[in-house]
C-alpha positions in Angstrom: -52.1 26.7 5.9 -48.1 26.2 6.4 -45.7 23.8 4.9 -43.3 21.7 6.8 -40.8 20.0 5.9 -38.7 16.4 7.5 -35.9 14.8 7.0 -36.1 10.9 7.4 -32.8 9.2 8.3 -32.7 5.7 8.2 -31.2 3.6 11.1 -28.7 0.9 10.4 -26.4 2.3 7.3 -27.3 2.6 3.8 -29.4 -0.2 2.0 -30.8 2.6 -1.4 -34.4 1.7 1.0 -34.9 5.6 1.4 -32.3 7.7 -1.6 -28.9 6.1 0.4 -29.8 6.9 4.6 -32.5 9.9 4.4 -34.7 11.3 2.3 -36.4 14.8 3.2 -40.7 15.0 2.4 -42.5 18.6 2.1 -46.5 18.5 3.1 -48.6 21.1 4.2 -50.7 21.0 7.2 -53.6 23.2 9.1 -52.9 22.0 12.2 -50.9 19.6 14.8 -53.3 16.5 13.8 -52.4 17.2 10.8 -49.3 17.4 11.1 -48.8 14.0 13.4 -50.0 12.2 10.7 -48.3 13.0 7.6 -45.5 12.2 9.4 -46.7 8.6 11.0 -48.0 8.2 7.5 -43.9 8.6 6.3 -42.6 6.4 8.2 -44.8 4.2 7.9 -44.1 4.7 4.6 -40.8 3.3 5.2 -40.8 1.1 8.1 -41.3 2.2 11.6 -38.4 -0.4 11.4 -35.9 1.6 8.8 -36.6 5.2 11.2 -33.9 5.9 13.0 -34.9 9.1 13.2 -36.9 12.3 12.0 -35.8 15.6 11.3 -39.3 18.4 11.3 -39.0 21.9 9.9 -41.3 25.0 9.3 -41.4 26.4 6.1 -41.5 30.4 6.0 -42.1 32.8 3.6 -38.6 34.2 3.9 -36.7 33.4 1.1 -34.2 35.3 -0.7 -32.7 34.6 -4.7 -29.4 33.0 -5.0 -27.1 35.4 -7.4 -25.4 31.9 -8.6 -22.5 34.1 -11.0 -22.0 36.2 -7.8 -21.7 32.9 -6.1 -19.4 31.4 -8.2 -17.2 34.8 -9.2 -14.2 34.7 -6.9 -14.1 31.2 -7.9 -14.2 31.5 -12.2 -12.2 34.8 -11.5 -9.3 32.9 -9.7 -9.1 29.9 -11.9 -8.9 33.3 -14.9 -5.9 34.2 -12.8 -4.5 30.4 -12.7 -5.3 29.8 -16.2 -3.5 33.2 -17.5 -0.5 32.7 -14.7 0.1 29.0 -16.5 -0.1 30.2 -20.3 2.3 33.2 -19.3 5.0 30.5 -17.7 4.3 28.6 -21.2 5.6 31.7 -23.0 8.5 32.8 -20.6 9.5 28.6 -20.9 9.5 29.5 -24.7 11.2 32.8 -24.0 13.9 31.7 -21.8 14.8 28.3 -24.7 14.7 30.8 -27.8 17.5 33.1 -25.5 19.6 29.5 -25.1 19.0 29.1 -29.0 19.5 32.5 -29.8 22.3 34.5 -27.7 23.0 37.3 -29.9 19.3 38.1 -31.4 
């Protein structure tokens, strides 16, 4: 048995019939006939006149885990650097103001 996805697109804009114009449906099937049956059922569920396009995907067992922390590591490092630079600029401003106020110190 193989796994499949169909991506249904609603015509005529977004009226929230199917998640604002599109939805994805996952199913399993053994044969071409089983695939066609599932697609027909989904299209009929939303109404043939409402569905403008259907995209079909076969899901393979090829998969990879996503390291979420790694994915955002560069962004997080930049956020830390930006916060540090902002704090340093604030401290330098205070130092400059103090030097002006107390020039002999």
